[in-house]
N, C-alpha and C positions, 0 to 999 in steps of 0.2 A: 635449575631447569635445563640449562644448556647441556649439562652432562647427560640428563635424561634423554634429550633429543638425539644426542650422539649415540647413546646406547641403543635407542630404538632403531636408528638407522643401521647400526652394526648387526643387531639382532634380526632385522628384516632381511638383510642380505644373506646372513647365515642360514635363515630358514629356507630361502630360495635355493641356495647351493646344496643344503642337506637334502631337500626334496629331489633335486636333480641327481645327486650322488646315490640316492636310494632307489632310483628308477622310477620315481613319480614325476609326472609332468607338472611343472609350475605353471599356473595360469597367468594370463595377461593382467588380471587384477592383482595378483601377488607381485608381479613385476612393477606395476604402477605404484603400489603401496610402498615398495622398497625405494623407488625413485623419489617419491614424495617425502619419505622419511629422511632421505639424504639431503634433499633440498632444504627441508625445514631446519636441519641440524647446521647447515653451513652458516646461517646468520648468527648463531650464538655459540660458536666454539672457537677454541684456540687455533693458532697457526698449525701446530702439530696435529691436532684433530682434523683440521681441514685437509692436510696431506693424507691422512688415513681415509677420509671420506672420498678423496679422489681415487685412491686405490680400491675402495669399495665400489665406486662407480665403474671402474674398469672391470672389476670382477663381475659385476652385474651385467655389463654390456657383453662380456664374454659368454656368460650364461644365456643371455638373450640370443646371441648369435648361434649358440649350439642348439637352441630350441627350434630353429628354423629348419 
């Protein structure tokens, strides 16, 4: 299950960035869903996965800042 949560978080962030890269505005709900997926994954993943989740959070924050 932990791997599934991690994959869900990765996929949610990728969906957000793909929308942005294709010229489509990602909504606030998309952003919130991605953040929740990341937070859910933190509790049940390895140290290495936690580091990648931190990178995903940074990527998500960068996308959020570019939306403003």
